[in-house]
Backbone as a ProteinNet text record, in pm:
[ID]
protein_1_A
[PRIMARY]
XXXXXXXXXXXXXXXXXXXXXXXXXXXXXXXXXXXXXXXXXXXXXXXXXXXXXXXXXXXXXXXXXXXXXXXXXXXXXXXXXXXXXXXXXXXXXXXXXXXXXXXXXXXXXXXXX
[TERTIARY]
63.1	35.2	76.6	69.7	193.1	122.9	152.7	225.2	212.6	243.7	263.2	300.3	454.9	446.7	473.8	369.5	382.8	494.7	554.1	558.8	635	626.6	635.9	558.6	465.3	384.7	348.4	305.9	303.4	216	307.9	199.7	390.3	290.8	360.9	318.3	379.2	295.2	340.4	187.1	179.4	280.9	334.9	463	519.7	539.5	644.7	644.8	718.8	749.5	750.2	676.9	743.7	821.3	799.6	863.1	739.1	689	644	670.1	696.6	738.7	669.3	702.1	618.1	664.8	694.7	755	725.4	736.5	583.2	775.5	759.8	725.1	826.9	984.4	1043.1	849.3	878.7	716.2	619.2	611	528.8	592.9	696	750.8	737.5	835.9	950.4	812.9	731.9	607.1	435.1	435.8	319.7	351.9	241.6	214.9	195.3	233.7	206	227.7	66.6	98.3	32.7	-8.5	-77.2	-170.4	-278.8	-404.3	-418.4	-520.1	-535.9	-723.1	-722.2	-858.9	-934	-939.1	-939.6	-1134.1	-1120.1	-1245.2	-1407.5	-1466.1	-1578	-1623.8	-1509.3	-1441.3	-1397.7	-1430.2	-1397.8	-1243.6	-1230.7	-1042.5	-1008.8	-926.3	-881.9	-716.3	-732.6	-580.6	-501.5	-390.9	-320.6	-210	-98.7	10.7	-24.7	41	57.2	207.5	297.6	443.2	349.8	451.5	447.7	600.9	573.1	709.3	837.1	808.5	909.9	980.3	864.6	895.5	785.7	731.9	607	536.6	418.9	411.2	265.6	203.8	38.9	-4.2	-44.6	-34.5	-226.4	-271.6	-417.5	-376.7	-454.8	-460.4	-376.9	-464.5	-472.5	-267.6	-246.7	-118.2	63.6	-28.1	92	160.4	280.4	402.7	400.1	348.5	435.1	467.9	386.5	465.3	526.1	587.6	666	649.5	653.5	592.2	732	827.6	936.3	927.6	1059.7	1026	1257.7	1236.7	1368.6	1403.6	1420	1483.7	1490.3	1662.5	1689.9	1646.2	1535.7	1460.7	1339.4	1287.6	1116.7	1068.5	1058	1045	1004.2	858.8	882.7	788.1	858.1	822.9	750.9	644.5	551.4	672.8	739	827.2	664.8	626.2	559.3	598.9	599.3	627.3	494.7	532.1	432.7	319.9	292.1	183.1	76.4	-99.8	-134.9	-185.7	-287.3	-339.7	-533.6	-520.2	-631.2	-531.6	-390.4	-378.4	-353.7	-405.9	-483.5	-506.6	-479	-531.7	-467.2	-545.8	-478.4	-440.8	-319.9	-239.5	-195.8	-279.6	-259.2	-241.2	-47.8	0.4	-105	-70.8	-181.6	-91.5	-156.7	-157.3	-252.6	-336.2	-380.6	-490.1	-402.4	-375.3	-426.2	-383.2	-379.8	-444.6	-551.8	-617.6	-610.2	-426.2	-355.7	-369.6	-411.3	-311.5	-280.6	-247.9	-115.7	-223.5	-154.4	-224.8	-299.9	-253.4	-222.3	-194.1	-108.1	-64	-107.4	-129.2	-174.6	-31.4	-106	-72.4	-75.8	-64.2	-157	-131.3	-162.7	-58.5	-207.3	-77.4	-186.4	-41.2	-125.8	-43.1	-32.6
-53.5	20.5	149.7	209.5	254.1	464.2	481.4	558.1	686.9	796.4	902.8	920.7	991.2	951	1166.6	1162.3	1347.1	1312.9	1484.5	1509.2	1622.7	1729.7	1863.8	1943.6	1809.9	1942.7	1934.6	2023.6	2043.4	2206.3	2214.7	2309	2458.3	2522.8	2706.6	2796.6	2954.8	3004.3	3097.4	3187.1	3287.9	3336.1	3399.1	3449.3	3387.1	3192.1	3127.8	3084.8	2954.1	2878	2716.4	2622.6	2529.4	2413.9	2308.4	2337.7	2166.7	2155.1	2031	1925.3	1775.3	1699.8	1627.4	1617	1420.5	1360.4	1243.9	1101.5	1047.3	1039.1	1028.6	815.4	765.7	629.7	743.3	689.7	786.6	742.2	595.7	644.4	697.8	778.3	943.7	983.4	1044.2	1238.2	1211	1109.5	1150.6	1206.4	1125.1	1144.8	1185.6	1274.4	1396.8	1563.3	1570.5	1743	1658.8	1716.4	1721.1	1838.3	1793.8	1963.6	1920.8	2060.2	2005.8	2042	2017.7	2025.5	2117.5	2109.5	2120.6	2138.2	2086.5	2095.3	2168.4	2241.8	2246.7	2205	2225.9	2116.6	2189.6	2094.2	2116.2	2254.8	2251.7	2319.5	2194.6	2244.8	2129.9	2162.5	2059.6	2051.4	2131.4	2229.4	2314.3	2335	2319.2	2365.8	2463.6	2438.3	2492.5	2534.7	2426.1	2484	2425.3	2361	2287.2	2350.7	2176.3	2215.1	2048.3	2152	2038.6	1990.5	1907.8	1822.2	1881.2	2059.5	2127.9	2276.8	2270.7	2355.4	2462	2444.9	2603.1	2597.4	2671.6	2701.2	2760.7	2690.4	2719	2749.2	2877.3	2861.3	2926.6	2918.4	2977.2	3147.8	3210	3354.6	3329	3320.2	3283.5	3265.7	3168.9	3151.1	3241.1	3289	3322.6	3397.5	3426.1	3559.2	3518.8	3373.1	3378.7	3119.4	3104.8	2958.9	2938.3	2832.4	2739	2671.4	2549.7	2453.1	2427.2	2404.6	2307.8	2109.7	2065.3	1984.1	1930	1781	1788.5	1596.2	1601.3	1540.1	1412.2	1459.7	1384.8	1234.1	1343.7	1227.6	1191.2	1242.6	1167	1253.9	1425.4	1427.1	1566.7	1592.2	1770.1	1817.3	1932.7	2047.8	2178.2	2139.4	2338.6	2373.2	2498.7	2627.4	2656.2	2731.3	2760.4	2875.1	3037.5	3157.2	3216.5	3312.7	3381.3	3345.1	3192.6	3114.6	3229.5	3188.3	3266.8	3174.1	3182.8	3085.9	3054.4	3044.5	3010.8	2963.5	2923.3	2844.6	2692.9	2703.4	2579.4	2494.3	2386.2	2305	2161.5	2027.6	1937.4	1922.3	1965.3	1930.4	1777.8	1789.2	1611	1691.7	1577.4	1552.9	1444.3	1523.3	1466.2	1458.5	1391.6	1388.9	1362.6	1472.9	1464.4	1373.8	1327.2	1289.9	1134.3	1159.4	961.5	977	1053.5	1045.2	1003.4	1060.9	995.2	1086.4	1075.7	1130.6	1045.3	1172.5	1085.2	1074.9	1089.2	1040	1181.6	1309.2	1440.3	1474	1532.8	1578.2	1708.6	1747.8	1829.6	1908.4	2101.9	2230.8	2268.3	2333.1	2418.5	2585.6	2615.2	2780.1	2834	2897.6	2969.7	2923.1	3061.5	3107.7	3052.5
44.7	7.4	-12.4	-115	-110.3	54.9	126.8	187.9	187.2	209.5	265.5	352.9	413	613.9	564.9	708	707.1	923	877.4	970.8	1047.8	1131.4	1192.1	1265.1	1252.4	1355.5	1551	1496	1764.9	1740	1839.2	1960.7	1925.8	1866.1	1815.6	1917.8	1883.9	1948.5	1793.3	1848.4	1764	1671.1	1568.7	1494.9	1451.3	1501.1	1511	1421.4	1388.7	1262.6	1228.9	1164.7	1197	1029.3	1030.3	937.6	860.6	761.2	708.4	728.3	686.3	562.8	519.9	414.5	446.2	294.8	352.2	258.6	152	49.4	-82.8	-94.8	-193.7	-275.2	-300.4	-429.2	-516.5	-715.5	-665.2	-753.1	-775.1	-693.7	-618.1	-721.5	-605.1	-586.3	-756.4	-765.6	-919	-1075.5	-987.1	-1095.4	-1115.3	-963.9	-957.7	-878.7	-988.1	-849.3	-707.5	-564.3	-416	-378.1	-277.8	-226.7	-30.7	12.8	102.3	159.4	199.2	260.3	417.1	417.6	644.9	564	708.7	802.6	992.3	969.5	995.4	1146.4	1272.3	1343.3	1272.5	1184.9	1195	1028	994.5	802.3	703.3	566.3	510.5	460.2	437.6	388	287.5	292.3	180.8	132.9	36.4	-0.4	78.9	128	98	20.3	-46.4	-117.6	-203.9	-342.4	-377.5	-511.3	-555.9	-608.8	-747.5	-815.5	-987.6	-969.9	-1070.2	-1116.2	-1116.7	-1263.3	-1298.5	-1173.6	-993.6	-980.7	-896.7	-1018.6	-983.5	-835.8	-808.9	-711.5	-677.8	-633.9	-615.9	-413.9	-424.8	-300.1	-263.1	-96.6	-84	-45.4	-84.7	-32.7	126.3	239.4	381.7	357.6	308.5	355.8	218.7	212.1	47.9	97.7	127	183.1	264.6	401.7	507.7	461.9	403	344.5	255	259.7	169.2	129.7	4.5	-1.8	-130.5	-96.5	-199.2	-160.7	-261.8	-336.2	-256.7	-272.1	-241.7	-279.9	-419.5	-505	-455.6	-399.8	-276.5	-192.3	-154.2	-31.6	-30.3	-203	-246.1	-138.7	-57.4	26.2	20.2	70.9	3.9	178.4	219.5	238.5	284.5	404.1	392.5	488.2	479.8	619.6	602	753.4	715.2	895.6	839	939.8	988.3	1054.6	1157.2	1093.9	1187.8	1212.4	1316.4	1237.6	1321.7	1432.8	1527.1	1560.3	1416.1	1378	1257.8	1180.9	1127.8	1080	1157.1	1262.7	1389.4	1310.3	1268.9	1127.4	1171.6	1145.4	1100.7	947.6	915.5	778	709	588.3	505.8	461.2	354.1	278.3	130.4	48.3	-108.3	-250.3	-287.1	-442.2	-491.7	-551.9	-648.7	-787.9	-852.8	-922.4	-877.2	-765	-717.2	-606.9	-547.2	-420.3	-362.5	-254.4	-191.8	-70	39.1	49.8	238	294.4	358	509.9	670.5	791.8	875.2	741.2	882	976.4	1001.4	1090	1171.9	1323	1377.2	1425	1357.7	1359	1509.2	1534.5	1696.9	1700	1679.1	1731.9	1812	1917.9	2035.7	2119.6	2206.6	2313	2439.5
[MASK]
+++++++++++++++++++++++++++++++++++++++++++++++++++++++++++++++++++++++++++++++++++++++++++++++++++++++++++++++++

């Protein structure tokens, strides 16, 4: 079974930073756009950012200029660097491969003082 392995969530104060990681099998990483989504309890899952094989990036308006998505082909891993975190960024963050409808297990990010 194909798995996306996420890590890096946790508790951070407002204004702080976190970096999420998502490791994928090479057969996935080398051929598909990948991204990060998040879900706040009681709300639908929403796009945070995506990155294509060529490195083109797309961000939700709410995270533009604060979050950066990147990919490391030597580790088959994508990252989400989150800076200037706000309480409204609190959510479960999921790694996603849209073409394959593949989701990670999710990692909780809590922004609170």
